[in-house]
C-alpha positions as CSV (number, residue, x, y, z in Angstrom):
1,X,212.1,109.9,-28.8
2,X,214.8,110.7,-26.1
3,X,218.4,111.6,-26.2
4,X,221.0,109.4,-24.5
5,X,224.6,110.1,-24.8
6,X,223.8,112.4,-27.7
7,X,222.0,109.6,-29.5
8,X,218.4,109.5,-30.5
9,X,216.5,106.6,-28.9
10,X,213.0,105.6,-29.9
11,X,210.4,105.4,-27.1
12,X,206.8,105.2,-28.0
13,X,205.8,106.0,-24.4
14,X,207.2,109.5,-24.5
15,X,205.0,112.5,-25.5
16,X,205.6,114.0,-28.9
17,X,207.1,117.2,-27.4
18,X,210.2,115.1,-26.4
19,X,211.2,114.9,-30.1
20,X,214.2,117.0,-30.8
21,X,213.6,117.6,-34.5
22,X,210.4,118.2,-36.4
23,X,209.5,115.4,-38.7
24,X,208.1,117.6,-41.5
25,X,206.2,116.1,-44.4
26,X,207.3,116.6,-48.0
27,X,205.4,116.1,-51.3
28,X,205.7,112.3,-51.8
29,X,205.2,112.4,-55.6
30,X,206.2,114.9,-58.3
31,X,206.5,114.7,-62.0
32,X,208.5,117.4,-63.9
33,X,208.9,118.1,-67.6
34,X,207.4,119.9,-70.6
35,X,204.1,118.4,-71.5
36,X,203.8,116.2,-68.3
37,X,200.4,117.7,-67.6
38,X,199.1,115.2,-70.0
39,X,200.0,112.4,-67.6
40,X,197.4,113.7,-65.1
41,X,194.6,111.4,-66.2
42,X,196.7,108.3,-65.5
43,X,197.9,109.7,-62.2
44,X,194.3,110.4,-61.0
45,X,192.8,107.1,-62.3
46,X,194.5,105.0,-59.7
47,X,193.3,107.4,-56.9
48,X,189.6,107.3,-57.8
49,X,187.6,105.8,-55.0
50,X,184.7,104.9,-57.3
51,X,182.9,106.3,-60.3
52,X,180.6,108.3,-58.1
53,X,183.4,110.0,-56.1
54,X,184.5,112.9,-58.2
55,X,187.7,114.8,-58.6
56,X,187.1,118.5,-58.1
57,X,189.3,120.7,-60.3
58,X,189.8,124.2,-59.0
59,X,191.2,126.2,-62.0
60,X,192.3,129.7,-62.4
61,X,189.6,131.5,-64.3
62,X,192.2,133.0,-66.7
63,X,192.0,129.6,-68.4
64,X,188.3,129.6,-68.9
65,X,187.6,129.0,-72.6
66,X,191.2,128.2,-73.2
67,X,192.8,125.1,-74.6
68,X,194.2,124.0,-71.3
69,X,190.6,123.3,-70.0
70,X,190.1,120.8,-72.8
71,X,193.1,118.9,-71.6
72,X,191.8,118.4,-68.1
73,X,191.0,114.7,-67.7
74,X,187.5,115.2,-66.2
75,X,185.4,112.1,-66.5
76,X,182.3,110.6,-64.8
77,X,180.8,113.3,-62.6
78,X,184.1,115.3,-62.0
79,X,183.6,119.0,-61.6
80,X,185.6,122.0,-62.8
81,X,185.2,125.1,-60.7
82,X,186.9,128.3,-62.0
83,X,188.5,130.5,-59.4
84,X,189.3,134.2,-59.7
85,X,192.8,135.0,-58.6
86,X,192.2,138.8,-58.5
87,X,192.1,138.8,-54.7
88,X,194.0,136.9,-52.0
89,X,192.4,133.6,-50.9
90,X,190.0,134.0,-48.0
91,X,188.7,131.7,-45.3
92,X,185.1,132.3,-46.2
93,X,185.9,131.5,-49.8
94,X,187.2,128.1,-48.6
95,X,184.1,127.5,-46.5
96,X,181.9,128.3,-49.5
97,X,183.7,125.9,-51.8
98,X,183.6,123.1,-49.2
99,X,179.8,123.7,-48.7
100,X,179.2,123.6,-52.5
101,X,181.1,120.4,-52.9
102,X,179.3,118.7,-50.0
103,X,175.9,119.9,-51.3
104,X,176.5,118.9,-55.0
105,X,177.7,115.4,-54.3
106,X,176.5,112.6,-52.1
107,X,179.9,110.9,-52.2
108,X,183.0,112.5,-50.8
109,X,185.4,113.5,-53.5
110,X,188.2,111.3,-54.6
111,X,190.4,114.4,-54.4
112,X,191.0,118.1,-55.1
113,X,193.2,119.2,-58.0
114,X,194.4,122.8,-58.1
115,X,195.5,124.3,-61.4
116,X,196.8,127.9,-61.2
117,X,199.0,130.2,-59.3
118,X,199.6,130.7,-55.6
119,X,196.0,131.7,-54.9
120,X,194.6,128.5,-56.4
121,X,197.3,126.4,-54.8
122,X,196.4,127.7,-51.4
123,X,192.7,127.4,-51.9
124,X,193.1,123.8,-53.1
125,X,195.1,122.8,-50.1
126,X,192.7,124.5,-47.7
127,X,189.6,122.9,-49.4
128,X,191.3,119.5,-49.2
129,X,191.8,120.0,-45.4
130,X,188.4,121.3,-44.7
131,X,186.6,118.4,-46.5
132,X,187.6,116.3,-43.4
133,X,187.7,118.9,-40.6
134,X,184.8,120.6,-39.0
135,X,184.0,124.3,-38.7
136,X,185.4,127.3,-40.6
137,X,188.8,127.4,-42.2
138,X,189.5,130.4,-39.9
139,X,189.5,128.0,-36.9
140,X,192.7,126.4,-38.3
141,X,194.8,129.5,-39.1
142,X,198.0,128.9,-37.2
143,X,200.5,126.2,-36.6
144,X,199.5,122.5,-36.2
145,X,195.8,123.0,-35.5
146,X,194.5,120.5,-38.0
147,X,193.3,117.2,-36.5
148,X,192.3,115.0,-39.4
149,X,194.1,114.2,-42.7
150,X,193.0,116.1,-45.8
151,X,191.5,114.3,-48.8
152,X,193.9,113.5,-51.6
153,X,195.0,116.7,-53.4
154,X,197.2,117.6,-56.4
155,X,198.9,120.9,-57.1
156,X,199.7,122.0,-60.7
157,X,201.3,125.5,-60.8
158,X,200.8,127.6,-63.8
159,X,203.2,130.3,-62.6
160,X,206.5,129.9,-60.8
161,X,207.8,131.5,-57.6
162,X,205.4,131.3,-54.8
163,X,206.5,127.9,-53.6
164,X,202.9,127.1,-52.7
165,X,203.2,123.8,-54.6
166,X,205.7,122.4,-52.1
167,X,205.0,124.2,-48.8
168,X,203.1,122.9,-45.7
169,X,201.1,126.1,-45.4
170,X,198.1,127.6,-47.1
171,X,198.0,131.4,-46.5
172,X,194.5,132.8,-46.1
173,X,192.8,136.1,-45.3
174,X,190.5,135.5,-42.3
175,X,188.1,137.8,-40.5
176,X,190.8,138.7,-38.0
177,X,194.1,138.0,-39.6
178,X,196.1,136.9,-42.6
179,X,197.7,133.6,-41.6
180,X,198.3,130.2,-43.0
181,X,196.9,126.8,-42.1
182,X,200.3,125.4,-41.3
183,X,200.1,121.7,-40.7
184,X,201.4,118.3,-41.6
185,X,198.2,117.6,-43.6
186,X,198.5,120.7,-45.9
187,X,201.2,119.4,-48.2
188,X,200.1,118.2,-51.6
189,X,200.1,114.4,-52.2
190,X,201.1,114.9,-55.8
191,X,202.6,117.8,-57.8
192,X,202.8,118.2,-61.5
193,X,205.5,120.6,-62.7
194,X,205.0,121.4,-66.4
195,X,207.0,124.5,-67.4
196,X,204.9,124.9,-70.6
197,X,201.9,125.8,-68.4
198,X,203.7,129.1,-67.4
199,X,203.8,130.4,-71.0
200,X,201.8,133.6,-71.4
201,X,202.3,134.9,-67.9
202,X,202.5,138.7,-68.0
203,X,206.0,140.2,-67.4
204,X,205.0,142.1,-64.2
205,X,203.4,139.0,-62.7
206,X,206.4,136.9,-63.7
207,X,208.6,139.3,-61.9
208,X,206.5,139.6,-58.8
209,X,206.2,135.9,-58.2
210,X,209.8,135.3,-59.2
211,X,210.8,137.9,-56.5
212,X,208.6,136.1,-54.0
213,X,211.0,133.1,-54.5
214,X,214.0,135.3,-54.4
215,X,212.9,136.9,-51.1
216,X,212.1,133.4,-49.7
217,X,215.7,132.6,-50.2
218,X,217.1,135.9,-48.8
219,X,215.0,135.6,-45.7
220,X,215.8,131.9,-45.2
221,X,219.6,132.3,-45.8
222,X,219.9,135.3,-43.5
223,X,217.7,133.9,-40.8
224,X,218.5,132.7,-37.3
225,X,216.7,129.4,-38.1
226,X,219.2,128.6,-40.8
227,X,220.5,125.1,-40.9
228,X,222.2,122.9,-43.5
229,X,218.8,121.5,-44.8
230,X,217.4,125.0,-45.5
231,X,220.7,126.4,-46.7
232,X,221.2,123.7,-49.3
233,X,217.8,124.4,-50.9
234,X,218.0,128.2,-50.4
235,X,221.4,128.5,-52.0
236,X,220.3,126.6,-55.1
237,X,217.1,128.6,-55.5
238,X,219.0,131.9,-55.0
239,X,221.5,130.9,-57.7
240,X,218.6,129.9,-60.1
241,X,216.9,133.2,-59.5
242,X,220.0,135.1,-60.4
243,X,220.4,133.1,-63.6
244,X,216.7,133.7,-64.6
245,X,216.6,137.4,-63.8
246,X,220.2,138.5,-64.7
247,X,221.7,136.1,-67.2
248,X,219.5,136.6,-70.3
249,X,218.4,132.9,-70.6
250,X,216.2,131.7,-73.4
251,X,212.5,131.6,-72.6
252,X,212.5,127.8,-72.3
253,X,215.5,127.7,-70.0
254,X,214.1,130.5,-67.9
255,X,210.7,128.7,-67.5
256,X,212.5,125.5,-66.5
257,X,214.8,127.1,-64.0
258,X,212.3,129.4,-62.4
259,X,210.0,126.4,-61.8
260,X,212.9,124.7,-60.1
261,X,213.8,127.8,-58.1
262,X,210.2,128.0,-56.9
263,X,210.4,124.4,-55.7
264,X,213.7,124.8,-54.0
265,X,212.7,128.1,-52.5
266,X,209.6,126.6,-51.0
267,X,211.8,123.8,-49.6
268,X,214.2,126.2,-48.1
269,X,211.6,127.5,-45.7
270,X,210.2,124.1,-44.8
271,X,212.7,123.7,-42.1
272,X,213.3,127.4,-41.4
273,X,211.1,130.5,-41.9
274,X,210.7,133.7,-43.9
275,X,211.4,137.1,-42.4
276,X,210.8,140.9,-42.4
277,X,209.4,141.3,-45.9
278,X,206.8,138.6,-45.6
279,X,205.7,139.7,-42.1
280,X,205.1,143.2,-43.3
281,X,203.5,142.2,-46.6
282,X,200.8,140.3,-44.5
283,X,199.8,143.7,-43.1
284,X,199.5,145.2,-46.6
285,X,197.4,142.2,-47.8
286,X,195.1,142.2,-44.8
287,X,194.3,145.9,-44.9
288,X,194.6,146.8,-48.6
289,X,194.2,143.5,-50.4
290,X,197.7,143.8,-51.9
291,X,198.6,140.5,-53.6
292,X,201.4,138.6,-52.0
293,X,204.1,138.8,-54.6
294,X,203.9,142.6,-55.2
295,X,203.4,143.1,-51.5
296,X,206.8,141.5,-50.8
297,X,208.4,143.7,-53.5
298,X,206.8,146.9,-52.1
299,X,208.3,146.1,-48.7
300,X,211.6,144.6,-49.7
301,X,212.7,147.6,-51.6
302,X,212.9,149.5,-48.3
303,X,214.7,146.9,-46.2
304,X,218.4,147.9,-46.7
305,X,218.8,147.9,-42.9
306,X,218.1,144.2,-42.8
307,X,219.2,142.8,-46.2
308,X,221.6,145.4,-47.7
309,X,223.3,143.4,-50.5
310,X,220.1,141.7,-51.5
311,X,218.1,144.9,-51.8
312,X,220.8,146.2,-54.2
313,X,220.5,143.0,-56.2
314,X,216.7,143.3,-56.2
315,X,216.9,146.8,-57.6
316,X,219.3,145.7,-60.4
317,X,216.9,143.0,-61.4
318,X,214.0,145.4,-61.3
319,X,215.8,147.9,-63.5
320,X,217.0,145.2,-65.9
321,X,213.4,144.1,-66.6
322,X,211.8,147.6,-66.5
323,X,209.5,146.9,-63.6
324,X,208.0,150.0,-61.9
325,X,206.4,149.4,-58.6
326,X,203.4,151.4,-57.5
327,X,204.0,154.4,-55.4
328,X,201.9,156.1,-52.7
329,X,200.2,152.9,-51.7
330,X,200.1,153.9,-48.0
331,X,200.0,157.7,-48.7
332,X,196.4,158.3,-47.5
333,X,196.1,155.9,-44.6
334,X,194.8,156.9,-41.2
335,X,196.7,156.2,-38.0
336,X,194.1,153.5,-37.2
337,X,194.8,151.9,-40.6
338,X,198.5,151.9,-40.0
339,X,197.9,150.4,-36.5
340,X,195.9,147.6,-38.2
341,X,198.8,146.7,-40.5
342,X,201.3,147.0,-37.7
343,X,199.3,144.7,-35.5
344,X,199.0,142.1,-38.2
345,X,202.7,142.3,-39.0
346,X,203.9,142.1,-35.4
347,X,201.7,139.1,-34.9
348,X,203.9,137.0,-37.1
349,X,206.3,136.1,-34.3
350,X,208.1,133.1,-35.9
351,X,209.0,135.3,-38.9
352,X,210.5,138.0,-36.7
353,X,212.3,135.6,-34.5
354,X,213.9,134.0,-37.6
355,X,214.8,137.4,-39.0
356,X,216.2,138.9,-35.8
357,X,216.3,136.4,-33.0
358,X,214.4,136.0,-29.8
359,X,215.0,139.6,-28.8
360,X,213.4,141.0,-32.0
361,X,211.1,143.3,-30.1
362,X,214.1,145.4,-29.2
363,X,214.5,146.3,-32.9
364,X,211.0,146.0,-34.2
365,X,208.6,148.6,-32.7
366,X,205.3,150.0,-34.0
367,X,207.1,153.2,-34.8
368,X,209.8,151.3,-36.8
369,X,207.2,149.5,-38.9
370,X,205.2,152.7,-39.5
371,X,208.2,154.5,-40.8
372,X,208.7,151.7,-43.4
373,X,205.0,151.5,-44.4
374,X,205.0,155.3,-44.9
375,X,207.7,154.9,-47.6
376,X,205.5,152.5,-49.6
C-alpha cells in the first residue's frame, strides 16, 4: 500500500511496513445467548478433519464432576483436559500441553476448545499457536513473532471481564518475563458467549474480572493511542460496566451486560493499548504470582495521579459491593524484589507510551514505580 494525494493505493510490490494502518484480525464467528453452549456440537462437527483428528477441550477444573462437563460434545477420540486456574498461565505449561497432545495422538487435532476464564482462554490460544510453531512458547512472547497459523480454536468464557475471548494476545508468564504472544494468529476462530455459564462465580472473582474490563476501558479511553475505533468500543464497555456495578440490575441482566462489556472492552484495546495499571500488574504477577484481575485492582486504587475521576468511581463500586482488597502485599519485599517488579513493568513500553506518550520516561522512573508498589 502507498499514499498518493492522501489516498490509499494498493501495490503488492511494496513491503508490508509501507502500510499506514494495521490490518488487525477479529473473531470471525461468534454466537451469543443463554443456552447457546448447546450449539457447540454442531459448530465443531463441520470443522472435524476426520474421525481420528480429535478436538482437545481445555476445561477449568472447577467444572470437574459438574453438569457442564456432561454437555461437552466430545465424540470419537476427543480429549478433555482439566486445567487449574489457581495460577497465571505459564509458557512451560503451554509446552507441556502441546507435548502431551502430540504424544497422545498420531493425527494433528481438529482444534482446541477452551472453556473457562482468562487463564484457560489464554492457554487455549497459546496451545493452538504452538501446535503449528516450533520451539517453546517463550520464544514467541512479544509482538508479531508467530510465523505459522494456529490450528482451529474456540473460546468459551465462563467468567466475564478479561476480554481474552476477543483479544489478539495470550498473556503468559515466561522464564524471564510476563508478556503476551501478540499476533494475528492468536485470535479465536469461534467464540461462544453463553451468559448462563457465568452463574456461580464468586462475588470477589466477579468483581476482579469485571474491574479488569473497567480498567481496560479507562486506559484505552485516556490513552494517547485513542482513535474513533477504540473509543466507540471503549465508551460502550465503560457504560455497561457502570450499569452492572452501580445500577442494581437483576442477575440475568448483569450477566448479559457484563459479558458484552467484556467483549467490547477487549475490542477497545485491539486498535489501541492498555496503560499504567496493566503495566504495573505484570510486575506483581511475575514476582508474586498475583492473578491478573486482582493485580489490576491492587494497582489501580493508587493511580489517582493518572486516572483521578476513574479511581474515585472504582472506589465507589468497591464500597457498593463490599470488596476488601488485600493489604501489605508488598510489605516485606527486598530491594532486589522491587527491582524485579520494576524491570518487568518498565519493559512494557507500548503500554507506557499509550498512557503518557513517547516521553513517558520523564514521568515514570524506578523511584516512582517503587513508591506506588510500596502502597500495595
